[in-house]
C-alpha positions, 0 to 999 in steps of 0.5 A, spaced: 500 500 500 503 506 497 497 511 496 490 512 499 484 516 499 480 518 506 474 521 506 472 524 513 479 525 514 479 530 520 474 526 524 475 521 530 476 515 526 479 518 519 484 522 522 487 517 526 487 512 520 490 518 516 496 519 522 497 512 522 498 510 515 502 517 514 507 515 519 508 508 515 510 512 509 503 511 506 501 517 502 494 519 504 490 524 500 486 527 506 479 529 504 476 535 508 470 539 507 472 546 506 478 551 508 474 552 515 474 545 517 478 543 523 484 539 521 487 540 528 487 532 529 491 531 523 499 531 524 504 535 520 506 529 516 509 530 509 505 524 507 499 527 508 496 532 503 489 535 505 484 536 499 478 540 500 472 538 497 465 537 500 461 530 498 457 534 493 463 535 489 467 529 490 466 527 483 471 533 481 477 529 485 480 527 479 481 534 477 484 535 484 488 529 485 493 528 479 495 521 481 492 515 478 495 509 482 491 509 488 491 503 492 485 504 497 479 509 498 476 509 505 470 512 505 468 515 512 464 522 511 457 521 513 452 527 515 448 526 521 451 520 525 450 524 532 446 530 530 439 532 528 441 530 521 441 523 523 433 523 522 433 528 516 431 524 510 434 529 505 441 528 509 441 521 509 439 520 502 444 525 500 449 520 504 447 514 499 448 519 493 455 521 495 457 514 497 456 512 490 459 518 487 465 516 491 465 509 488 465 513 481 471 517 483 475 511 485 474 508 478 476 515 475 482 515 479 484 508 478 483 505 485 483 498 486 479 497 493 474 501 496 472 500 503 465 502 506 465 504 514 459 500 515 455 500 522 452 495 527 446 500 526 445 497 520 444 490 523 439 493 528 435 496 523 434 489 520 431 487 526 427 493 528 424 492 521 422 485 522 418 487 528 411 490 528 412 495 533 413 503 530 419 505 527 423 511 530 426 516 525 433 514 527 432 508 523 433 513 517 440 513 518 441 506 519 436 505 512 441 509 509 447 506 511 444 499 508 442 502 502 449 505 501 453 499 503 449 495 498 449 500 492 456 501 493 458 494 493 454 493 486 457 499 483 464 496 485 463 489 483 461 492 476 467 497 475 472 491 478 473 495 484 475 490 490 469 492 495 469 491 503 465 493 508 468 494 515 462 493 521 464 498 526 462 496 533 464 501 538 470 505 537 473 509 543 479 513 545 484 519 545 481 524 540 474 522 541 469 528 542 462 526 541 457 524 546 457 517 545 457 512 551 464 511 553 466 518 552 460 521 555 460 516 561 467 518 563 466 525 563 460 525 567 464 520 572 470 525 572 465 531 574 462 527 579 455 527 576 450 522 576 449 516 571 443 512 570 443 506 565 438 500 564 440 493 567 445 493 561 444 486 560 445 486 552 451 484 549 456 490 547 463 490 544 468 496 544 475 497 541 480 502 542 482 507 536 489 505 535 487 497 534 481 500 530 485 503 525 490 498 524 484 493 523 482 498 517 489 498 515 490 490 514 483 490 511 485 495 506 492 491 505 489 483 505 481 484 505 477 479 501 473 482 495 465 483 497 467 481 505 464 484 511 469 485 517 467 486 524 471 491 527 471 490 535 475 486 540 472 479 538 470 478 545 463 481 546 460 481 553 454 484 557 454 492 557 454 492 565 461 488 565 464 494 560 461 499 565 464 496 571 471 496 568 470 503 566 467 505 573 473 501 577 478 505 572 475 512 574 473 510 582 471 504 585 467 507 590 462 511 585 455 508 584 453 507 576 446 507 577 445 500 573 438 498 573 435 505 574 432 506 567 427 501 563 430 496 558 428 498 551 431 497 544 433 492 540 438 486 542 443 483 537 445 476 537 453 477 536 453 470 533 451 473 527 457 476 526 464 472 524 468 475 529 475 472 527 474 474 520 479 480 520 484 475 524 483 469 519 484 473 512 489 479 514 492 476 521 490 482 525 488 481 532 487 487 537 492 488 542 489 493 547 485 491 553 478 495 554 481 496 561 488 499 558 484 503 553 480 506 558 485 508 562 489 511 556 482 515 555 481 517 562 488 520 562 487 524 556 480 527 558 483 529 564 489 533 561 483 536 556 479 538 562 486 541 565 
């Protein structure tokens, strides 16, 4: 692997992958929305070339990038992951269109492999839609991910581009600023704020950011065409187990409030995933335990607070 393109390159996962690959001597064309975008997460590295392009102009990449020997196109950019656009069908249908445009751009640039950032939410959506209960608006995001995944694969297959979907479970660690579970819980515990959870018996999995980007690297390097790869620790367990490890890393005396909220929502059976596909096909194995990753994240958040 010598050259890659990464959309959403200034995001949490995208920036970490950009920094990791560039440090390995790989040329990274880092796609960032515009000159006003925050690129503070990106290292100053001669192997990183920032390309300013919104997703609505992604088909112009062949004008912005003269190279025609790109090895991998990583597609992370997505509007409405954790903000109000998550339930906006205009934004979500645009995401589908832009994903297809990214595949077309890959073809124009002579790219050999396309990797789509898939999500557990797609599988939760399948289960939600199989039941008779009313469907919440958040399924617009999940439905768009499913459509983009299938359409991108179809286009890649017909353009003779290798296609892989990387199923993101829960990635956490240094650099994350979103209000997702791990980040928000650690912040609350550090601030001595009350936390409340369900009985937390549902199965979960987490993977530290450094391990996650290595998984993406190995998938790009050795992944099998048309395969979906599970990105997690490969050791899922009840959420309450993870929460108790997290709590003990912050303060063993803290009361988490497990069971104070009614249990609702979809529970996935992780037996549906091939947890070891990345290891079997590429040789990658996670190295950072949940406890170690949480301690690293806690120290980073403490420094941010100071």
